[in-house]
VEXKEMAR-985795 format. One record per residue (C-alpha): x, y, z. Coordinates in nm, 2 decimals, padded with zeros to 4 digits. Example, Ala and Ser with C-alpha at 12.3 -4.5 7.8 and 13.67 -1.06 7.14 Angstrom:
01.23 -00.45 00.78
01.37 -00.11 00.71
This chain:
00.00 00.00 00.00
00.30 00.23 00.06
00.40 00.22 -00.31
00.04 00.25 -00.44
-00.03 00.55 -00.22
00.30 00.71 -00.32
00.23 00.66 -00.69
-00.11 00.81 -00.65
00.03 01.11 -00.47
00.30 01.16 -00.74
00.04 01.13 -01.02
-00.20 01.37 -00.85
00.07 01.63 -00.81
00.16 01.59 -01.17
-00.20 01.66 -01.28
-00.26 01.94 -01.04
00.05 02.14 -01.14
00.00 02.05 -01.51
-00.36 02.17 -01.50
-00.27 02.50 -01.33
00.02 02.57 -01.57
-00.18 02.47 -01.87
-00.47 02.70 -01.78
-00.22 02.98 -01.72
-00.06 02.92 -02.06
-00.39 02.91 -02.24
-00.49 03.24 -02.09
-00.16 03.42 -02.14
-00.08 03.27 -02.49
-00.21 03.58 -02.69
-00.01 03.82 -02.48
00.30 03.59 -02.51
00.27 03.57 -02.89
00.23 03.95 -02.91
00.54 04.01 -02.70
00.75 03.77 -02.91
00.62 03.92 -03.24
00.92 04.15 -03.28
01.18 03.92 -03.14
01.47 03.78 -03.33
01.38 03.45 -03.51
01.61 03.24 -03.30
01.49 03.40 -02.98
01.13 03.36 -03.08
01.17 02.99 -03.17
01.34 02.91 -02.84
01.09 03.10 -02.64
00.80 02.94 -02.81
00.95 02.59 -02.75
01.01 02.66 -02.38
00.67 02.81 -02.34
00.50 02.50 -02.50
00.70 02.26 -02.29
00.66 02.45 -01.96
00.34 02.29 -01.82
00.46 01.93 -01.86
00.81 02.02 -01.75
00.69 02.21 -01.44
00.45 01.92 -01.35
00.72 01.66 -01.40
00.97 01.86 -01.19
00.72 01.91 -00.90
00.61 01.54 -00.90
00.94 01.36 -00.96
01.18 01.62 -00.82
00.99 01.73 -00.51
00.70 01.51 -00.40
00.86 01.17 -00.48
01.19 01.23 -00.29
01.00 01.38 00.00
00.76 01.09 00.01
01.03 00.83 00.00
01.24 01.00 00.27
00.97 01.12 00.52
00.66 00.89 00.48
00.66 00.60 00.72
00.64 00.26 00.56
00.36 00.15 00.79
00.16 00.47 00.79
-00.16 00.30 00.68
-00.25 00.57 00.43
-00.52 00.47 00.18
-00.60 00.60 -00.17
-00.92 00.80 -00.15
-01.17 00.85 -00.44
-01.06 01.21 -00.52
-00.69 01.11 -00.51
-00.77 00.81 -00.74
-00.95 01.04 -00.98
-00.66 01.29 -00.99
-00.41 01.00 -01.06
-00.63 00.86 -01.33
-00.66 01.21 -01.49
-00.28 01.23 -01.49
-00.25 00.89 -01.66
-00.50 01.00 -01.92
-00.30 01.32 -01.99
00.02 01.13 -02.03
-00.15 00.87 -02.26
-00.30 01.15 -02.47
00.05 01.30 -02.52
00.20 00.97 -02.62
-00.08 00.90 -02.87
-00.03 01.24 -03.03
00.34 01.17 -03.06
00.27 00.82 -03.20
00.03 00.97 -03.46
00.30 01.21 -03.57
00.56 00.93 -03.61
00.30 00.72 -03.79
00.22 00.99 -04.04
00.59 01.05 -04.11
00.66 00.68 -04.15
00.37 00.65 -04.40
00.51 00.95 -04.59
00.85 00.79 -04.60
00.72 00.45 -04.72
00.54 00.62 -05.01
00.85 00.81 -05.10
01.10 00.53 -05.07
00.88 00.30 -05.28
01.01 00.48 -05.60
01.30 00.68 -05.46
01.63 00.71 -05.64
01.95 00.81 -05.46
02.12 01.11 -05.61
02.46 01.26 -05.56
02.46 01.60 -05.40
02.81 01.69 -05.26
02.67 01.98 -05.07
02.45 01.76 -04.85
02.59 01.60 -04.53
02.32 01.34 -04.54
02.20 01.09 -04.81
01.97 01.25 -05.07
01.69 01.08 -05.25
01.49 01.19 -05.56
01.12 01.11 -05.49
00.80 01.13 -05.69
00.54 01.34 -05.51
00.28 01.58 -05.65
00.40 01.83 -05.39
00.72 02.03 -05.44
00.93 01.84 -05.18
01.26 01.96 -05.04
01.28 01.82 -04.69
01.49 01.66 -04.42
01.33 01.37 -04.25
01.45 01.16 -03.96
01.60 01.19 -03.61
01.87 00.92 -03.57
01.95 00.88 -03.94
01.82 01.19 -04.12
01.78 01.19 -04.50
01.70 01.46 -04.75
01.42 01.41 -05.00
01.38 01.62 -05.31
01.11 01.58 -05.58
01.23 01.56 -05.93
01.04 01.88 -06.03
01.23 02.08 -05.77
01.57 01.94 -05.88
01.49 02.04 -06.24
01.36 02.38 -06.15
01.63 02.51 -05.91
01.95 02.67 -06.04
02.29 02.56 -05.89
02.31 02.85 -05.65
01.94 02.81 -05.55
02.00 02.44 -05.49
02.30 02.52 -05.27
02.10 02.77 -05.07
01.81 02.53 -05.02
02.05 02.26 -04.89
02.20 02.51 -04.65
01.85 02.59 -04.53
01.79 02.22 -04.46
02.13 02.19 -04.29
02.02 02.47 -04.05
01.72 02.26 -03.96
01.95 01.96 -03.90
02.18 02.17 -03.68
01.89 02.30 -03.47
01.74 01.95 -03.43
01.40 02.08 -03.55
01.26 01.74 -03.62
01.32 01.64 -03.25
01.16 01.97 -03.13
00.86 01.92 -03.36
00.81 01.57 -03.21
00.83 01.72 -02.86
00.57 01.98 -02.94
00.34 01.72 -03.07
00.37 01.48 -02.78
00.36 01.72 -02.48
00.16 01.55 -02.20
-00.05 01.85 -02.08
-00.40 02.00 -02.11
-00.28 02.26 -02.36
-00.28 01.98 -02.62
-00.66 01.97 -02.59
-00.70 02.34 -02.69
-00.64 02.53 -03.01
-00.36 02.71 -02.84
-00.14 02.41 -02.89
-00.18 02.43 -03.27
-00.13 02.81 -03.27
00.20 02.79 -03.08
00.32 02.51 -03.30
00.25 02.71 -03.61
00.42 03.01 -03.47
00.72 02.80 -03.37
00.73 02.66 -03.73
00.74 03.01 -03.88
01.01 03.11 -03.64
01.22 02.80 -03.71
01.19 02.86 -04.09
01.30 03.22 -04.04
01.59 03.11 -03.83
01.69 02.85 -04.09
01.67 03.12 -04.36
01.90 03.35 -04.16
02.14 03.06 -04.09
02.15 02.96 -04.46
02.22 03.32 -04.58
02.44 03.42 -04.29
02.41 03.79 -04.39
02.52 03.72 -04.75
02.29 03.90 -05.00
02.37 03.67 -05.30
02.28 03.36 -05.10
01.97 03.52 -04.95
01.85 03.62 -05.30
01.93 03.27 -05.43
01.73 03.12 -05.14
01.44 03.36 -05.20
01.43 03.28 -05.57
01.44 02.91 -05.50
01.16 02.95 -05.25
00.94 03.13 -05.50
01.00 02.86 -05.76
00.91 02.58 -05.51
00.60 02.77 -05.40
00.49 02.80 -05.76
00.54 02.43 -05.82
00.33 02.33 -05.52
-00.03 02.24 -05.60
-00.29 02.47 -05.44
-00.45 02.18 -05.26
-00.13 02.04 -05.11
-00.11 02.07 -04.74
00.20 02.12 -04.52
00.44 01.84 -04.47
00.49 01.70 -04.12
00.86 01.75 -04.15
01.12 02.03 -04.18
01.08 02.14 -04.54
01.20 02.43 -04.75
00.84 02.52 -04.82
00.57 02.38 -04.59
00.28 02.59 -04.72
00.36 02.88 -04.48
00.41 03.25 -04.53
00.62 03.25 -04.85
00.58 03.62 -04.91
00.70 03.72 -04.56
01.00 03.49 -04.59
01.09 03.62 -04.94
01.06 03.99 -04.84
01.28 03.92 -04.54
01.54 03.75 -04.75
01.54 04.03 -05.01
01.61 04.28 -04.74
01.93 04.10 -04.64
02.26 04.30 -04.60
02.56 04.35 -04.82
02.72 04.12 -05.07
02.90 03.80 -04.95
03.23 03.83 -04.77
03.47 03.56 -04.66
03.35 03.61 -04.30
02.99 03.56 -04.39
03.08 03.25 -04.58
03.26 03.11 -04.28
02.97 03.18 -04.06
02.75 02.98 -04.29
02.96 02.68 -04.21
03.07 02.38 -04.41
02.74 02.21 -04.41
02.66 02.34 -04.76
02.89 02.58 -04.93
02.75 02.73 -05.24
02.90 02.64 -05.58
03.15 02.86 -05.74
03.02 03.17 -05.92
03.13 03.02 -06.25
02.87 02.74 -06.20
02.59 02.99 -06.26
02.54 03.12 -06.62
02.51 03.48 -06.50
02.76 03.70 -06.33
02.70 03.77 -05.95
02.57 04.12 -06.00
02.34 04.03 -06.29
02.23 03.72 -06.11
02.13 03.91 -05.80
01.96 04.18 -06.01
01.76 03.92 -06.20
01.65 03.74 -05.89
01.55 04.06 -05.73
01.33 04.15 -06.03
01.19 03.80 -06.05
01.10 03.80 -05.68
00.94 04.14 -05.71
00.73 04.04 -06.00
00.63 03.71 -05.84
00.51 03.89 -05.53
00.34 04.18 -05.70
00.18 04.01 -05.99
00.19 03.62 -05.96
-00.07 03.57 -06.23
00.15 03.73 -06.49
00.37 03.42 -06.52
00.09 03.25 -06.71
00.03 03.52 -06.97
00.17 03.83 -07.14
00.26 04.16 -06.97
00.03 04.45 -06.90
-00.19 04.54 -07.20
-00.11 04.91 -07.17
00.26 04.87 -07.25
00.36 05.00 -07.60
00.53 04.72 -07.79
00.78 04.96 -07.93
00.90 05.03 -07.58
01.03 04.68 -07.54
01.33 04.78 -07.75
01.44 04.99 -07.46
01.40 04.72 -07.19
01.69 04.56 -07.01
01.62 04.19 -07.01
01.76 03.94 -06.76
01.71 03.56 -06.78
01.56 03.41 -06.46
01.38 03.08 -06.55
01.30 02.80 -06.60
00.97 02.83 -06.41
00.67 02.60 -06.39
00.62 02.38 -06.69
00.97 02.42 -06.82
00.90 02.78 -06.94
01.20 03.01 -06.95
01.11 03.34 -06.78
01.27 03.68 -06.82
01.20 04.01 -06.66
01.29 04.36 -06.76
01.28 04.71 -06.62
01.24 05.03 -06.82
01.55 05.25 -06.78
01.46 05.53 -06.54
01.15 05.35 -06.41
01.29 05.10 -06.16
00.95 05.01 -06.02
00.80 04.88 -06.34
00.87 04.52 -06.45
00.75 04.32 -06.75
00.74 03.95 -06.82
00.87 03.79 -07.14
00.94 03.43 -07.24
């Protein structure tokens, strides 16, 4: 009876602290999200992760770190204490909360495993010297560029993405996924899904997870570019291409992906505002996980490449429908002789896309193919 009563006390403490902390988090979540809105991406991601794990961590600390040692040390073995009905109900509620968290984690693992089985059924290994993990070419209607796995991570890229991305854009995308690997985002995502607390029963859990995902993507973008404008523009251009390849009906992937259906426009605008051109120090900060190919690997010079990507991104954000048709009807055809054209494509469907700006009118862009 000594051990049964002790287990009930520990479980009841876990549920009581968990419930109090969960209610506090649910009430304070809007204020916390507002306070973190202007924070740095890395700070925001860490704070959201700690905030989400706090109820279960506080409950486990109180139950296992305080109550259990105190009970073992000070409770007499023959005290004759019995488990009352309220105590039994609290202990049962604690077990239910823990079981619910485990089931949520199991569902996340199951969905990821099903995704991998579908990919590996027709996957082809590809050589990508920039990647520190094995890379597989997969067939998927979605535009896939993702790192999956915890113990043995692998990178999966759909054939459409491999064909669409230029060498510099591919290197930037690999660096982005390397940033997810270094941050162990797949492990953190699993922890967020399997937290044993009452927050998981409310919409706040999903909201915090979505905000953490946005922050982790922004942090990976920053880590991949490392303050280098050329790499940031390459990553932004690759992100626009991948977003255009993604079907409108495709949902987000349950893994760390280059594009998971989130805020593409926000990420692209943030990347376009990156700092000066690459220096040796910025390249060293980016690390050896995925160094970009040499400038000679890209058909355009660095300055022209950056200019072209900037124009392409501006057009894609300002007038995404223009990629499927001609330019604005009010443009005088004779004026096209004065345009400065830069090659950007290929874009969706294998089309080669070019953009141009009228000299002296830097805010006006036109499509041509």
